[in-house]
VEXKEBA-436381 format. One record per residue (C-alpha): residue in three letters; residue number from 0; x, y, z. Coordinates in steps of 0.001 Angstrom, whole numbers, plus 500000, padded with zeros to 6 digits. Layout:
BEGIN
{ALA NUM {X Y Z}},
...
This chain:
BEGIN
{MET 0 {971850 558602 346196}},
{SER 1 {974903 559247 343606}},
{GLN 2 {977731 560986 344607}},
{TYR 3 {978251 564331 342944}},
{ASN 4 {981834 565314 341680}},
{LEU 5 {982838 568562 343379}},
{ARG 6 {985957 569150 341475}},
{SER 7 {985419 571603 338629}},
{ARG 8 {982259 572873 339910}},
{GLY 9 {983441 576294 341567}},
{PRO 10 {983321 577359 344805}},
{LEU 11 {980456 576365 346874}},
{LYS 12 {978358 578269 349656}},
{VAL 13 {975776 577524 352097}},
{GLU 14 {972374 578090 351376}},
{LEU 15 {968989 578680 353290}},
{GLY 16 {966476 577633 350238}},
{HIS 17 {965683 574101 349748}},
{GLY 18 {965448 573747 345950}},
{PRO 19 {966323 570599 343889}},
{GLY 20 {969508 570528 342448}},
{ALA 21 {971477 572062 345393}},
{LEU 22 {974357 569790 347027}},
{THR 23 {974352 568730 350740}},
{ALA 24 {977137 569314 352746}},
{ALA 25 {978133 565446 352237}},
{GLY 26 {978476 566463 348433}},
{GLU 27 {975204 564793 347596}},
{LEU 28 {972799 565720 345281}},
{LYS 29 {969452 566949 346456}},
{PRO 30 {966894 565253 344795}},
{PRO 31 {964801 566974 342244}},
{LEU 32 {960971 566091 341528}},
{GLY 33 {959542 563045 343178}},
{ARG 34 {962692 561790 345467}},
{GLY 35 {962200 563790 348551}},
{ALA 36 {963971 566927 350045}},
{SER 37 {966555 567487 352657}},
{THR 38 {965089 569962 355310}},
{GLY 39 {968311 570964 356457}},
{PRO 40 {970905 573778 355416}},
{VAL 41 {972456 572827 352255}},
{VAL 42 {975380 573879 350074}},
{GLU 43 {974927 575121 346558}},
{THR 44 {977499 575352 343460}},
{ALA 45 {977995 578887 341862}},
{SER 46 {976218 577531 338586}},
{ASN 47 {972901 576527 340739}},
{GLU 48 {973544 580002 342218}},
{ARG 49 {973583 581783 339141}},
{GLU 50 {970332 579882 337955}},
{SER 51 {968329 580882 341034}},
{SER 52 {969454 584396 341190}},
{SER 53 {966977 587083 340129}},
{THR 54 {967606 590616 338808}},
{LEU 55 {965229 591961 340945}},
{LEU 56 {966333 590065 343928}},
{SER 57 {969572 592565 344081}},
{LEU 58 {968012 595620 344259}},
{GLY 59 {967135 596850 347808}},
{ASP 60 {963184 597190 348848}},
{GLY 61 {963106 600905 347445}},
{GLN 62 {964397 599931 344335}},
{LEU 63 {962414 596986 343728}},
{PHE 64 {959330 599140 344752}},
{VAL 65 {960106 601527 341926}},
{VAL 66 {959915 598637 339610}},
{LEU 67 {956957 597500 340841}},
{LEU 68 {955354 600845 340530}},
{THR 69 {956420 601057 336828}},
{VAL 70 {954659 597838 336267}},
{ARG 71 {951415 598469 338173}},
{LEU 72 {951101 601994 336607}},
{LEU 73 {951385 600423 333102}},
{ASN 74 {948965 597760 334303}},
{ALA 75 {946392 600343 335630}},
{ALA 76 {947050 602749 332003}},
{VAL 77 {946161 599607 330579}},
{VAL 78 {942933 598572 332085}},
{GLN 79 {940040 600538 329749}},
{THR 80 {936875 598233 330604}},
{ALA 81 {934303 597766 333108}},
{HIS 82 {934169 595217 335751}},
{VAL 83 {931553 595847 338374}},
{PRO 84 {929354 599192 339202}},
{ASP 85 {930861 599352 342524}},
{GLU 86 {934383 600574 341003}},
{TYR 87 {932578 603527 340074}},
{TRP 88 {929626 604323 342109}},
{GLN 89 {931146 603391 345535}},
{SER 90 {934472 605394 344920}},
{MET 91 {935044 607743 342002}},
{GLU 92 {931313 608754 341855}},
{VAL 93 {930937 609443 345743}},
{ALA 94 {934401 611441 345509}},
{HIS 95 {933164 613748 342854}},
{HIS 96 {929921 614593 344995}},
{MET 97 {931983 615283 347776}},
{VAL 98 {934465 617776 345942}},
{PHE 99 {932371 619187 343228}},
{GLY 100 {928730 618956 344786}},
{TYR 101 {927235 616783 342268}},
{GLY 102 {927416 613106 341915}},
{TYR 103 {924934 610365 342201}},
{LEU 104 {924845 608637 345804}},
{THR 105 {923297 604951 345378}},
{TRP 106 {920393 603773 347819}},
{GLU 107 {923500 602012 350042}},
{TRP 108 {924389 605737 350834}},
{GLN 109 {920773 606659 352006}},
{ALA 110 {920780 603923 353991}},
{GLY 111 {924219 604242 355788}},
{LEU 112 {925581 601066 354325}},
{ARG 113 {928883 602488 353138}},
{GLY 114 {931843 604391 354802}},
{PHE 115 {933492 607399 353369}},
{THR 116 {937083 606633 354412}},
{TYR 117 {937995 604721 350860}},
{PRO 118 {936208 607809 348748}},
{LEU 119 {937664 610121 350860}},
{VAL 120 {941420 608956 348984}},
{PHE 121 {939979 610173 345556}},
{ALA 122 {938209 613078 347004}},
{ALA 123 {941511 614439 347829}},
{LEU 124 {942755 613810 344782}},
{TYR 125 {939926 615583 343200}},
{LYS 126 {940353 618265 345534}},
{GLY 127 {943912 618782 344759}},
{LEU 128 {942689 619071 340812}},
{ALA 129 {940201 621427 341111}},
{VAL 130 {942511 624092 343686}},
{PHE 131 {944899 623816 340274}},
{ARG 132 {942206 623678 337953}},
{LEU 133 {943272 620779 336485}},
{ASP 134 {939702 618954 336803}},
{SER 135 {939695 617664 333060}},
{VAL 136 {937406 614720 332363}},
{THR 137 {940628 613041 331338}},
{LEU 138 {942342 613363 334882}},
{LEU 139 {939528 612508 336833}},
{VAL 140 {938981 608764 335248}},
{LEU 141 {942908 608166 335025}},
{LEU 142 {944184 609499 338063}},
{PRO 143 {942315 607568 340760}},
{ARG 144 {943008 604374 338778}},
{LEU 145 {946710 605197 338912}},
{LEU 146 {946604 606175 342414}},
{GLN 147 {945078 602654 342890}},
{GLY 148 {948203 601430 340946}},
{PHE 149 {950383 602880 343237}},
{PHE 150 {948682 600762 346046}},
{THR 151 {948793 597635 344369}},
{ALA 152 {952388 597996 344061}},
{LEU 153 {952556 598493 347766}},
{CYS 154 {950589 595107 347696}},
{ASP 155 {953046 593523 345629}},
{LEU 156 {955885 594957 347853}},
{TYR 157 {954509 593656 351191}},
{LEU 158 {953937 590425 349584}},
{PHE 159 {957324 590152 348717}},
{LYS 160 {958602 591047 352106}},
{VAL 161 {956311 588578 354095}},
{THR 162 {957061 585603 351927}},
{ARG 163 {960722 586647 352428}},
{LYS 164 {960141 586761 356231}},
{LEU 165 {958556 583370 356106}},
{HIS 166 {960389 581258 353477}},
{GLY 167 {963496 583140 352413}},
{GLU 168 {964343 585071 349788}},
{GLY 169 {963983 582730 346792}},
{VAL 170 {960482 581619 347485}},
{ALA 171 {959750 585505 347797}},
{GLN 172 {961237 586048 344400}},
{TRP 173 {958865 582968 342502}},
{THR 174 {956030 584426 344804}},
{LEU 175 {956023 588330 343400}},
{LEU 176 {956735 586748 340051}},
{CYS 177 {953315 584708 340537}},
{GLN 178 {951600 587914 341582}},
{ILE 179 {952649 589838 339002}},
{LEU 180 {951819 587243 336136}},
{SER 181 {948027 586766 337675}},
{TRP 182 {945487 587540 335493}},
{PHE 183 {943208 588597 338112}},
{MET 184 {945394 590807 340167}},
{PHE 185 {946166 592397 336911}},
{TYR 186 {942286 592884 335969}},
{CYS 187 {941909 593849 339177}},
{GLY 188 {944398 595070 341246}},
{PRO 189 {943959 599053 339626}},
{ARG 190 {940563 599176 339605}},
{THR 191 {938929 601389 342436}},
{LEU 192 {937336 598698 344279}},
{THR 193 {937349 598733 348114}},
{ASN 194 {938361 594827 347807}},
{SER 195 {941619 595806 345935}},
{MET 196 {941999 598421 348753}},
{GLU 197 {941600 595953 351294}},
{THR 198 {943603 593322 349482}},
{VAL 199 {946213 596000 349841}},
{LEU 200 {945723 596804 353796}},
{THR 201 {945477 592823 354451}},
{THR 202 {949013 591836 352586}},
{ALA 203 {950647 594937 354261}},
{ALA 204 {949194 593821 357715}},
{LEU 205 {950188 590233 357207}},
{TYR 206 {953734 591359 357016}},
{TYR 207 {953596 593003 360432}},
{TYR 208 {951812 589973 361866}},
{PRO 209 {953559 587749 364362}},
{TRP 210 {953579 584449 362352}},
{PRO 211 {954037 580983 364287}},
{GLN 212 {957424 580421 362238}},
{GLU 213 {959078 583639 363598}},
{ALA 214 {961049 583606 366784}},
{SER 215 {958396 585217 368701}},
{THR 216 {955049 584280 367538}},
{THR 217 {954162 587428 369832}},
{GLY 218 {955686 590299 367920}},
{SER 219 {957128 593257 369455}},
{SER 220 {954462 596262 370559}},
{LYS 221 {955192 598317 367370}},
{GLN 222 {954686 595296 365319}},
{VAL 223 {951350 594127 366634}},
{VAL 224 {949902 598151 366582}},
{MET 225 {951152 598211 362752}},
{TYR 226 {949279 594879 362104}},
{LEU 227 {946546 595698 364040}},
{SER 228 {946040 598997 362662}},
{LEU 229 {946013 598129 359059}},
{ALA 230 {943546 595086 359524}},
{ALA 231 {941562 597573 361501}},
{LEU 232 {941526 600001 358447}},
{SER 233 {940872 597332 355993}},
{CYS 234 {937546 596389 358074}},
{VAL 235 {937180 600140 357955}},
{VAL 236 {937256 600053 354237}},
{ARG 237 {935343 596944 353878}},
{PRO 238 {933815 595535 357075}},
{THR 239 {933759 591940 355663}},
{ALA 240 {937710 591861 355961}},
{ALA 241 {936796 590950 359490}},
{ILE 242 {936273 587550 358611}},
{MET 243 {939549 587037 357366}},
{TRP 244 {940742 588620 360517}},
{ILE 245 {939170 586783 363045}},
{PRO 246 {940699 583840 363032}},
{LEU 247 {944275 585264 362907}},
{CYS 248 {943717 587781 365896}},
{MET 249 {942370 584624 367816}},
{LEU 250 {945278 582707 366778}},
{HIS 251 {947782 585968 368153}},
{LEU 252 {945871 586350 371260}},
{VAL 253 {946267 582597 372169}},
{ASN 254 {950072 582784 371646}},
{SER 255 {950488 585921 373655}},
{GLY 256 {952141 585652 376888}},
{SER 257 {949848 588023 378568}},
{LYS 258 {946197 588121 376919}},
{LEU 259 {945234 590682 379253}},
{HIS 260 {947866 592755 378349}},
{THR 261 {947454 592038 374435}},
{VAL 262 {943729 593185 374910}},
{THR 263 {943608 596134 376914}},
{LEU 264 {946871 597787 375090}},
{HIS 265 {946613 596484 371852}},
{PHE 266 {943299 595250 370791}},
{ILE 267 {940982 597525 372308}},
{PRO 268 {942937 600672 371744}},
{VAL 269 {943117 599937 367969}},
{GLY 270 {939745 599015 367544}},
{LEU 271 {938722 602093 369155}},
{GLY 272 {940734 603947 367113}},
{ALA 273 {939613 603025 363991}},
{LEU 274 {936010 603195 364926}},
{THR 275 {936464 606441 366402}},
{TRP 276 {938240 607133 362686}},
{SER 277 {935223 606013 360798}},
{ALA 278 {932632 607607 362668}},
{VAL 279 {934167 610828 362859}},
{ILE 280 {934463 610805 359117}},
{ASP 281 {930988 609665 358327}},
{ARG 282 {929492 612140 361053}},
{ILE 283 {931266 614819 358730}},
{PHE 284 {929868 613632 355426}},
{TYR 285 {926512 611975 356369}},
{GLY 286 {925842 615249 358577}},
{LYS 287 {924872 612325 361475}},
{TRP 288 {926283 609603 363767}},
{VAL 289 {926202 606641 361359}},
{LEU 290 {927624 603154 362406}},
{VAL 291 {928528 601748 358693}},
{GLN 292 {930223 598692 359987}},
{TYR 293 {926936 597350 362117}},
{ASN 294 {925028 598257 359012}},
{PHE 295 {926773 596744 356310}},
{LEU 296 {927241 593699 358051}},
{GLU 297 {923602 593486 359220}},
{PHE 298 {922382 593833 355161}},
{ASN 299 {924955 591628 353609}},
{VAL 300 {925788 588928 356497}},
{LEU 301 {922943 588853 359166}},
{SER 302 {920039 589532 356630}},
{ASN 303 {921846 588391 353474}},
{MET 304 {919769 591127 351707}},
{GLY 305 {923004 591201 349135}},
{SER 306 {920942 587948 347477}},
{PHE 307 {918602 590665 346094}},
{TYR 308 {921586 591107 343496}},
{GLY 309 {921963 587812 342811}},
{SER 310 {922580 584146 344452}},
{HIS 311 {924539 581279 343819}},
{PRO 312 {925037 577914 345311}},
{TRP 313 {926828 577155 348481}},
{HIS 314 {930072 575465 346447}},
{TRP 315 {930192 578469 343982}},
{TYR 316 {933550 579809 345452}},
{ILE 317 {935065 576264 345349}},
{SER 318 {933739 575388 341897}},
{GLN 319 {934290 578444 340303}},
{GLY 320 {934953 581138 342272}},
{PHE 321 {938549 580275 343433}},
{PRO 322 {939354 578546 340287}},
{VAL 323 {938821 581546 338048}},
{THR 324 {940474 583628 340108}},
{MET 325 {943844 581692 339934}},
{ALA 326 {943075 580466 336563}},
{THR 327 {946328 578260 335847}},
{GLN 328 {948172 579220 338670}},
{LEU 329 {945763 576787 340477}},
{ILE 330 {948130 574219 339272}},
{PRO 331 {951382 575474 341323}},
{PHE 332 {949159 576583 344167}},
{ILE 333 {947496 572613 344545}},
{PHE 334 {950942 571377 344482}},
{GLY 335 {952605 573724 346606}},
{SER 336 {950106 573341 349233}},
{VAL 337 {950273 569776 349032}},
{LYS 338 {954212 569482 349253}},
{PHE 339 {954363 572299 351770}},
{TRP 340 {951446 571951 353782}},
{ARG 341 {953414 572372 356982}},
{LYS 342 {955148 575548 356048}},
{GLN 343 {951782 576793 354659}},
{MET 344 {949368 575393 356994}},
{LEU 345 {948181 578782 358513}},
{ALA 346 {947717 580743 355117}},
{LEU 347 {945977 577790 354004}},
{LEU 348 {943783 577783 356900}},
{VAL 349 {942879 581434 356642}},
{ILE 350 {942259 580572 352698}},
{LEU 351 {940101 577941 353712}},
{TRP 352 {938228 579722 356856}},
{THR 353 {937835 582957 354214}},
{VAL 354 {935987 580672 351523}},
{VAL 355 {933839 578386 353461}},
{VAL 356 {932148 581552 355217}},
{TYR 357 {931876 583469 352373}},
{SER 358 {930047 580308 351076}},
{PHE 359 {927346 580567 353374}},
{LEU 360 {926264 583976 352073}},
{GLY 361 {923760 583970 349245}},
{HIS 362 {925134 586640 346893}},
{LYS 363 {928921 585980 345505}},
{GLU 364 {931461 587477 343591}},
{PHE 365 {935009 587140 342442}},
{ARG 366 {936289 589909 343650}},
{PHE 367 {935045 589048 347256}},
{ILE 368 {938135 586677 347777}},
{MET 369 {940337 588882 346448}},
{PRO 370 {942462 589211 349750}},
{VAL 371 {943078 585499 349867}},
{VAL 372 {944892 585677 346546}},
{PRO 373 {948397 586820 347836}},
{LEU 374 {948173 584273 350410}},
{ALA 375 {947780 581403 347672}},
{MET 376 {950537 582730 345770}},
{MET 377 {952756 581744 348589}},
{SER 378 {952200 578171 347510}},
{CYS 379 {952834 578835 344066}},
{GLY 380 {956333 580325 345088}},
{LEU 381 {957201 577890 347527}},
{TRP 382 {956744 575398 344261}},
{LEU 383 {958296 577215 341765}},
{HIS 384 {961280 577540 343837}},
{TRP 385 {961161 573383 344529}},
{LEU 386 {961317 572959 341011}},
{THR 387 {964728 571775 339009}},
{PRO 388 {965609 574965 336634}},
{TRP 389 {963906 573822 333649}},
{LEU 390 {960772 572780 334869}},
{ARG 391 {960679 576061 336634}},
{VAL 392 {961167 577560 333208}},
{THR 393 {958557 575837 331604}},
{THR 394 {956281 576480 334482}},
{VAL 395 {956689 580125 334067}},
{VAL 396 {956277 580246 330528}},
{PHE 397 {953370 578575 330960}},
{LEU 398 {951793 580723 333180}},
{LEU 399 {952914 583756 331255}},
{VAL 400 {951458 582523 328137}},
{THR 401 {947944 581323 329364}},
{ASN 402 {947542 584483 332232}},
{LEU 403 {948580 587489 329626}},
{PRO 404 {946403 586947 326968}},
{LEU 405 {943650 586564 329557}},
{ALA 406 {944608 589390 332041}},
{LEU 407 {944955 591880 328397}},
{TYR 408 {941669 590444 327080}},
{THR 409 {939487 591385 329936}},
{SER 410 {941392 594463 330295}},
{LEU 411 {941321 595958 327088}},
{VAL 412 {938402 594315 325071}},
{HIS 413 {935606 592377 327438}},
{GLN 414 {933074 595195 328569}},
{ARG 415 {934649 598350 327499}},
{GLY 416 {931597 599943 325686}},
{THR 417 {929960 601109 328761}},
{VAL 418 {933291 603298 329546}},
{ASP 419 {933687 604343 325764}},
{VAL 420 {930495 605836 325746}},
{MET 421 {930736 607976 328636}},
{SER 422 {933656 609539 326649}},
{PHE 423 {931289 610576 323956}},
{LEU 424 {928642 611895 326240}},
{SER 425 {931334 613832 328023}},
{GLN 426 {932183 615526 324546}},
{GLU 427 {928540 616176 323762}},
{ALA 428 {928102 618120 327137}},
{ASP 429 {931056 619819 326058}},
{ARG 430 {928892 620878 322925}},
{HIS 431 {925159 621226 324564}},
{GLY 432 {925672 622102 328262}},
{GLN 433 {922659 622377 330519}},
{ASP 434 {920810 621854 327214}},
{MET 435 {921929 618024 327351}},
{SER 436 {920128 615388 328961}},
{VAL 437 {920661 611481 328797}},
{LEU 438 {918675 608668 329902}},
{PHE 439 {920193 605038 329971}},
{LEU 440 {918129 602548 329440}},
{MET 441 {920049 599625 330723}},
{PRO 442 {920195 597456 333538}},
{CYS 443 {921104 599971 336442}},
{HIS 444 {924613 601334 336979}},
{SER 445 {925876 599734 333671}},
{THR 446 {928007 602751 333201}},
{PRO 447 {930021 605037 335109}},
{PHE 448 {928217 608682 336027}},
{TYR 449 {929020 611841 336789}},
{SER 450 {932577 611300 337505}},
{HIS 451 {933068 610365 333713}},
{VAL 452 {931242 613396 332281}},
{HIS 453 {931936 616301 334784}},
{HIS 454 {928783 618520 334140}},
{ASN 455 {926126 618791 335999}},
{ILE 456 {923712 617777 332826}},
{ASN 457 {920100 615854 333713}},
{MET 458 {920945 612241 333673}},
{ARG 459 {918549 609221 334703}},
{PHE 460 {918988 605646 334982}},
{LEU 461 {916794 602719 335853}},
{GLU 462 {916949 601975 339423}},
{CYS 463 {917435 598889 341183}},
{PRO 464 {917209 599321 345151}},
{PRO 465 {916285 596112 346852}},
{ASP 466 {913119 595755 349060}},
{LEU 467 {914043 596549 352706}},
{GLU 468 {910400 595810 353538}},
{ARG 469 {911059 592171 351758}},
{ARG 470 {907396 592709 349866}},
{PRO 471 {907290 589381 347746}},
{ASP 472 {905836 591322 344639}},
{TYR 473 {908550 593592 344773}},
{MET 474 {909804 594897 341575}},
{ASP 475 {912401 597539 340676}},
{GLU 476 {912299 599848 338053}},
{ALA 477 {914501 598101 335676}},
{ASP 478 {912490 595038 335940}},
{ILE 479 {909453 596849 335231}},
{PHE 480 {910749 598578 332475}},
{TYR 481 {912138 595208 330605}},
{GLN 482 {908780 593587 330912}},
{ASP 483 {907301 596000 328380}},
{PRO 484 {910008 598703 327038}},
{SER 485 {907571 600782 324678}},
{ALA 486 {904848 600867 327473}},
{TRP 487 {907202 602205 330237}},
{LEU 488 {908349 605060 327777}},
{LYS 489 {905330 605875 326930}},
{ASN 490 {904103 606071 330352}},
{ASN 491 {906870 607958 331522}},
{HIS 492 {907608 610251 328501}},
{GLY 493 {903943 611248 327451}},
{PRO 494 {903068 614583 325754}},
{ASP 495 {903604 616695 328630}},
{VAL 496 {906811 615240 329823}},
{PRO 497 {910293 616137 328233}},
{LEU 498 {912107 613805 326204}},
{PRO 499 {915894 613343 326908}},
{THR 500 {918041 614630 324208}},
{HIS 501 {920396 611338 324558}},
{LEU 502 {919242 607748 324734}},
{VAL 503 {922078 604967 325827}},
{MET 504 {920800 601358 325452}},
{PHE 505 {922960 597995 324632}},
{ASN 506 {921728 597001 320784}},
{THR 507 {919518 594266 322048}},
{LEU 508 {916803 596762 322852}},
{HIS 509 {916905 598323 319807}},
{LEU 510 {914085 596309 318199}},
{ASP 511 {911641 596687 321328}},
{ILE 512 {911459 600361 321220}},
{GLU 513 {912160 601102 317319}},
{ASP 514 {908318 602671 316736}},
{PHE 515 {909029 604708 319753}},
{LEU 516 {912658 605963 318351}},
{THR 517 {910954 607097 314957}},
{GLU 518 {908121 608338 316290}},
{LYS 519 {910065 610660 318601}},
{GLN 520 {912687 611633 315783}},
{PHE 521 {915750 609604 317441}},
{SER 522 {918445 608356 315382}},
{LYS 523 {921516 606739 316457}},
{CYS 524 {924741 609094 316682}},
{ALA 525 {927232 606587 318149}},
{GLU 526 {927769 602969 318688}},
{TYR 527 {930631 601200 321050}},
{PHE 528 {931849 597584 320610}},
{HIS 529 {931179 596063 324277}},
{THR 530 {931663 592241 324500}},
{HIS 531 {932010 589115 322353}},
{ILE 532 {930218 587395 325267}},
{THR 533 {926893 588297 326812}},
{LEU 534 {925704 586706 329661}},
{GLU 535 {922430 587663 330024}},
{ARG 536 {919923 588932 327471}},
{ARG 537 {919549 592530 328707}},
{ILE 538 {923283 592998 327848}},
{GLY 539 {924201 593340 324164}},
{ASN 540 {927285 593111 321957}},
{TYR 541 {927349 596998 321653}},
{VAL 542 {926406 600081 323370}},
{GLN 543 {924216 602463 321617}},
{VAL 544 {923590 606187 321965}},
{TYR 545 {920619 607515 319881}},
{CYS 546 {920153 611320 319860}},
{GLN 547 {917136 613596 318715}},
{GLN 548 {917657 615076 315506}},
{GLN 549 {917592 618480 317029}},
{ALA 550 {920268 617759 319362}},
{THR 551 {922642 616117 316899}},
């Protein structure tokens, strides 16, 4: 290896990181890509120090959080599209029902599959607005997302802190940047999904978890209680979070000096405390004792009834799910995981375990593996930190130009019609009051509901509950409707049945029910762009509203 001239290079300092371009104590240049790397302490020139420094890293944790909070609040304000029904129907809609006394509770709440802990967060927010008479539709829609943006900023901060604890300040810097640049975290982080909150709680718990790299692999008593409490709360919010925490808790138990002490003084008390909290909260709002964690796992895991809403091949998370959530960050993830597999062994095993277990379930979604994304960002951060400065800058620019357009398109353009139409209906309800009624002729739960209208008017949609009795010939209301839309409308809205004043549908349905619309004197009164890309025939490019002529 060539010697490096130390003269005219300025003062030297010992560096704990291992990035290329640093100098060894002997004055040798640390090799860049492809030539190996030193594992001991190295010295770095002042010029290299300036290259690897960051404005964010000169801030304290509190100041850094202010920066992250600003970013995520802007992120939350930008997100104006729909992703999946659960972001409304399992959080905001439930909270609206809890506070204002009306709102639709889906079949899961009738079957006791969902817990009230997460909706309670937004119910408290709604209650505050109601007390001060600030419960406008604008605030009811915007503030929950801003609040989730606040939680996502906490997720970012704890990812920075856990990475700093495990790999040092420099790696933490680049890991945090990768998290901020992630199109998927931008798209999903501020949404009011249980998966988003599960990700926040899991990442915070990982900071307190006693990692094997630490001097003490058992952790202090306070540290253990903190990580167990946050992990338990994540399981209360979404029971399948236990999948990720099972191997981590087992490893902690194996490394414990006194396993009986750990189980009796930490695991059992925290677990019972979380279950007690969940049971009491659900007892208050269900009006009876319900163990939602068991019901949820029994339905989705043991019975695999979730496949009613779509089934995917076993390899979906490997071939599509994980690659799509990572997008172009899959490249530094792979390189970082291969290069630093020893440092990342536990994190990589947790990612692999989670993806494999979820692969056994028939119903799969991108958001289900969201909690492993921050762990994956650690590998990206390790790789970026190791690169030479010019390769590092090139990679960051590449990640920016490939992630930002995707984040903005999915957050501002793709699938926005079903959200925009609710603003129109809310304005119509202001005009017509109780005389207004709405029928949604579209796949079930396509739009938000009362939380986005905030008027107790008559609204109905095509329902699609699963067949809990597993009848082979079962068809839900939505399937029956789409078999013959005109016949369904005639059967359900005959001469003696009052017609709704407003019909909401995708533009693809218009030709199928054109005669009905003409006969009943409906005319198009609003239309909103929804998406450029339709993945199923029931979804259109536009959302249309048809109003009875006397209602316009």
